[in-house]
Every structure is written in C-alpha cells, then in structure tokens.
C-alpha positions as CSV (number, residue, x, y, z in Angstrom):
1,M,-48.9,7.3,17.0
2,K,-50.5,7.3,20.5
3,Q,-52.0,10.2,22.3
4,I,-54.2,11.0,25.3
5,I,-56.6,14.0,25.9
6,L,-57.0,14.7,29.6
7,I,-60.0,16.8,30.6
8,T,-59.6,18.2,34.2
9,D,-59.8,21.3,36.4
10,G,-56.3,20.7,37.7
11,C,-55.0,20.5,41.3
12,S,-54.4,16.8,41.6
13,N,-54.1,15.8,45.3
14,V,-53.5,12.0,45.4
15,G,-50.7,9.7,44.3
16,I,-47.8,10.3,41.9
17,D,-47.2,13.7,40.4
18,P,-49.1,13.8,37.1
19,V,-46.1,15.6,35.5
20,I,-44.0,12.5,36.2
21,A,-46.7,10.3,34.8
22,A,-46.9,12.4,31.7
23,A,-43.1,12.1,31.2
24,E,-43.5,8.3,31.5
25,A,-46.1,8.5,28.7
26,Q,-43.7,10.3,26.4
27,E,-41.1,7.7,27.1
28,E,-43.6,5.1,25.9
29,G,-44.3,7.1,22.7
30,I,-47.6,8.5,24.0
31,V,-48.3,12.2,23.8
32,V,-50.4,13.8,26.5
33,H,-52.6,16.8,25.8
34,V,-54.5,18.6,28.6
35,I,-57.7,20.7,28.6
36,G,-58.2,22.6,31.8
37,V,-61.9,23.3,32.4
38,I,-62.4,26.4,34.6
39,D,-65.0,28.9,35.7
40,Q,-64.0,32.5,35.9
41,G,-61.6,33.0,38.7
42,E,-61.9,29.4,40.0
43,I,-58.5,28.0,39.2
44,G,-55.4,29.5,40.8
45,E,-51.9,29.8,39.4
46,L,-50.9,26.5,40.9
47,G,-53.7,24.6,39.0
48,A,-53.0,26.4,35.7
49,A,-49.3,25.7,36.1
50,E,-49.9,22.0,36.7
51,I,-52.0,21.7,33.6
52,A,-49.3,23.4,31.5
53,D,-46.6,21.2,33.1
54,I,-48.4,18.0,32.4
55,A,-48.8,18.8,28.7
56,K,-45.1,19.9,28.5
57,A,-43.8,16.7,30.1
58,G,-46.0,14.6,27.9
59,G,-44.9,16.5,24.7
60,G,-48.4,17.8,24.1
61,L,-50.6,20.9,24.1
62,S,-52.6,22.5,26.9
63,R,-55.6,24.8,26.8
64,I,-57.4,26.6,29.7
65,V,-61.1,27.0,28.8
66,T,-64.4,27.9,30.4
67,P,-67.1,25.2,30.3
68,S,-68.8,27.0,27.4
69,Q,-65.6,26.7,25.4
70,L,-65.0,23.0,26.1
71,S,-66.9,21.4,23.2
72,Q,-65.1,23.5,20.5
73,T,-61.7,23.0,22.2
74,V,-62.0,19.2,22.3
75,Q,-62.8,19.1,18.6
76,M,-60.1,21.6,17.7
77,M,-57.4,19.8,19.8
78,T,-58.3,16.5,18.2
79,R,-57.8,17.8,14.7
80,K,-54.8,19.9,15.6
81,T,-53.0,17.1,17.4
82,V,-53.5,14.6,14.5
83,T,-52.0,17.1,12.1
84,S,-49.3,18.3,14.4
85,T,-48.1,14.8,15.2
86,I,-47.9,13.9,11.5
87,Q,-46.0,17.2,10.8
88,Q,-43.5,16.4,13.5
89,A,-42.9,13.0,12.0
90,V,-42.5,14.6,8.5
91,Q,-40.2,17.3,9.9
92,K,-38.0,14.6,11.5
93,E,-37.7,12.8,8.2
94,L,-36.8,16.1,6.5
95,R,-34.0,16.8,8.9
96,H,-32.7,13.3,8.3
97,I,-32.9,13.7,4.5
98,L,-31.8,17.3,4.2
99,G,-29.4,17.5,7.1
100,G,-29.0,20.6,9.2
101,G,-32.2,22.4,10.0
102,G,-34.3,20.3,7.5
103,E,-37.2,22.7,7.8
104,L,-40.3,22.6,5.6
105,T,-39.6,26.2,4.5
106,E,-36.3,25.0,2.9
107,L,-38.3,23.1,0.2
108,P,-39.2,24.8,-3.1
109,P,-42.7,26.2,-3.0
110,E,-44.2,23.6,-5.3
111,K,-42.8,20.7,-3.3
112,R,-43.8,22.4,0.0
113,G,-47.4,22.7,-1.2
114,H,-47.5,19.0,-2.2
115,L,-46.1,18.0,1.2
116,V,-48.6,20.2,3.1
117,Q,-51.5,18.7,1.2
118,A,-50.2,15.2,1.8
119,V,-50.1,15.9,5.6
120,E,-53.7,17.2,5.5
121,D,-54.8,14.1,3.6
122,L,-53.1,11.7,6.0
123,A,-54.6,13.5,9.0
124,E,-58.1,12.9,7.5
125,N,-57.5,9.3,6.5
126,V,-55.2,7.8,9.2
127,S,-56.9,5.4,11.5
128,L,-57.6,7.3,14.7
129,K,-57.9,5.8,18.2
130,V,-59.1,8.4,20.7
131,A,-58.5,7.9,24.5
132,L,-60.4,10.3,26.7
133,L,-59.4,10.6,30.3
134,V,-62.1,12.6,32.2
135,D,-61.7,14.1,35.7
136,A,-64.8,13.0,37.6
137,S,-63.8,14.3,41.0
138,A,-66.2,16.3,43.1
139,S,-64.8,19.7,41.9
140,M,-65.8,18.8,38.3
141,K,-69.5,18.2,39.1
142,P,-70.6,21.7,37.9
143,K,-68.9,21.0,34.6
144,L,-70.5,17.6,33.8
145,A,-73.0,19.1,31.4
146,A,-70.2,20.7,29.4
147,V,-68.2,17.4,29.3
148,Q,-71.3,15.6,28.0
149,E,-71.8,18.2,25.3
150,A,-68.1,18.1,24.3
151,V,-68.1,14.3,24.0
152,Q,-71.3,14.3,21.9
153,D,-69.8,16.9,19.5
154,L,-66.5,15.0,19.4
155,M,-68.4,11.9,18.3
156,V,-70.1,13.8,15.4
157,S,-66.6,15.0,14.4
158,L,-65.1,11.6,14.5
159,R,-67.9,10.0,12.5
160,A,-67.4,12.6,9.8
161,R,-63.8,11.5,9.2
162,T,-62.8,9.4,6.2
163,G,-60.4,7.2,8.2
164,L,-61.4,4.7,10.9
165,S,-62.1,6.2,14.3
166,E,-62.3,4.3,17.6
167,L,-62.7,5.5,21.1
168,C,-61.7,4.5,24.6
169,V,-63.1,6.3,27.7
170,F,-61.6,6.5,31.2
171,R,-62.6,8.5,34.2
172,F,-61.1,9.1,37.6
173,P,-61.4,8.4,40.4
174,G,-62.9,4.9,40.0
175,F,-65.2,2.9,42.3
176,H,-64.3,1.8,45.8
177,G,-61.1,3.8,46.1
178,A,-59.7,2.8,42.7
179,D,-57.6,5.4,40.9
180,T,-59.4,5.0,37.6
181,H,-62.3,3.3,35.8
182,L,-62.6,2.1,32.2
183,D,-66.0,3.2,31.1
184,L,-65.6,2.0,27.5
185,D,-62.9,-0.1,25.8
186,W,-62.1,0.4,22.1
187,T,-65.3,0.8,20.1
188,R,-66.4,2.0,16.7
189,E,-70.0,2.4,17.9
190,L,-69.6,6.1,18.6
191,A,-73.3,7.0,18.7
192,K,-73.8,5.4,22.1
193,V,-70.8,7.0,23.8
194,P,-72.4,10.2,25.2
195,N,-74.8,8.1,27.3
196,L,-71.9,7.0,29.4
197,F,-71.6,10.4,31.1
198,Y,-75.2,10.4,32.4
199,K,-74.3,7.7,34.8
200,I,-71.2,9.4,36.4
201,N,-71.3,10.0,40.1
202,M,-68.9,12.9,40.6
203,R,-67.1,12.4,43.9
204,G,-63.9,12.0,45.8
205,T,-60.3,13.2,45.3
206,T,-58.3,13.9,42.1
207,P,-55.7,11.1,41.5
208,T,-54.6,12.5,38.1
209,G,-51.1,11.0,38.2
210,P,-52.2,7.4,39.0
211,A,-55.0,7.7,36.4
212,L,-52.6,8.7,33.7
213,L,-50.3,5.7,34.6
214,H,-53.4,3.4,34.3
215,V,-54.2,4.7,30.9
216,I,-50.6,4.4,29.8
217,R,-50.5,0.7,30.8
218,H,-53.7,0.2,28.9
219,L,-52.4,1.9,25.7
220,A,-49.0,0.1,25.9
221,G,-50.7,-3.2,26.3
222,R,-48.4,-4.4,29.0
223,P,-47.6,-3.8,32.7
224,Q,-46.4,-0.4,33.8
225,E,-42.9,-1.5,34.6
226,E,-42.2,-2.9,31.1
227,R,-40.7,-0.1,29.1
228,A,-40.8,0.2,25.3
229,A,-37.6,-0.5,23.5
230,G,-38.4,2.0,20.8
231,K,-41.0,4.4,19.4
232,D,-43.9,3.4,17.2
233,G,-43.9,4.1,13.5
234,M,-45.8,6.9,11.9
235,L,-48.7,4.8,10.7
236,S,-49.2,2.7,13.8
237,E,-52.0,3.2,16.3
238,Y,-53.0,6.9,16.8
239,V,-54.5,7.5,20.2
240,I,-56.0,10.7,21.6
C-alpha cells in the first residue's frame, strides 16, 4: 500500500494541474491525502477547492486546518489513513466472498468484532513508509514553525508504533528552478528528521502538480511514463 501526505496552502501556479497528477498517482496504486494549512481568512474558495479536488482525484482524504491544528492533524491523518486503507482492502475482499454489498455490517456481531480487532492490529503492526511532500513556497513561510512542530510530533508517533516505520521527505520548489527536492530518502533514523526543516529557504512559486509527479516516480521506482500493470497487494509497501 502506497500513500502520500501533501502539506500545502493550495493555489498551485506552475506546471501540470495537481488534480491530474493525483489521478496519475491513483492509477499507480498510490493514494494522495492533502492537508491545507491556512490562516483565518487567507485561503479563498479556489484554493480550498483545489485541495479537496487533489485528494478526491488521488482517492484520499483532505483537511483544512490552521497552523495551530497542523501537528494534531498530521498524526490523526497518518493513523486514520493506515486503518482506512486496510479497511478498504478488507471490504473489497468481503464483497468478493459474500457477493452483493459485502458490507462489514452483514457479518454476525462476533465475527464483526474479530475482524475490526484484526484491522486495528494490522494497522499497528504493518510496515509503514511515510512520504511527506511539503510546500516550501514563499506563501508557506509564516507556517514553517507549524510544519516543524508537526513533523517532530509525527516522528514521536511513528517511533511508538510496533511495526517498522520509515520516512521519506520531499519539498517543493527545489533548488535552481527544480520542481522538487528530496531532502531525505528512506530512513529509520527518525530522531534526526525535524532538523531538516530548519534549513529550508522558503521561496518561489508553487509547482504542486510537478512535485506530485516527481514523488510518484520515486515511489513507483521507475520513470513516470511507465505505468503499473496492476495494483500492489495488501501487505506490500505502505507509504504516506
């Protein structure tokens, strides 16, 4: 299972539409979740709509939050998306086995309880690869402290899990006109991660779509134009 969490204030203004990029991610078996970080009255309807549309196209969740809510939201979304993705896979199997609706509520209460517990246990123990894509455009500069705090708290949450947790960190825009920059490739040394964000120079435009495509290629492990022939299994890599 592969997922991305995008932290942005919306309103992309360079390159491919991020909604199209998110749809490409879903075709590759990668779910895209979006957290929109806003100040009161800052983001207009257009930016909020873009955030919702990116998540919808990527098969994921979206949340609009103030900087003070960011830390809690990142942790909540990480836990919720792990459980939600596993539930979706279980639900799909139930439809195949039971036919028709195949809903969890159709099971006897005792079996339903065992299945819910199994989903919770799997969410806690499954190997977790977290890919953070952070908007480092000029408009995000006032929210950098909130991003730093959120990442630090996320690291604490990941280290507390029973299952293996790894992290990959991207930001956009990159250096010298690049769409994106890989700050940290897959690592289990989570204690050092928050220090990355003290070096960020917030500047430039907001190439959200190209940045998403860059992360998709990295997660897929092949060039962008090569499409997956099928979806990953339930216990394969899990990326947020």
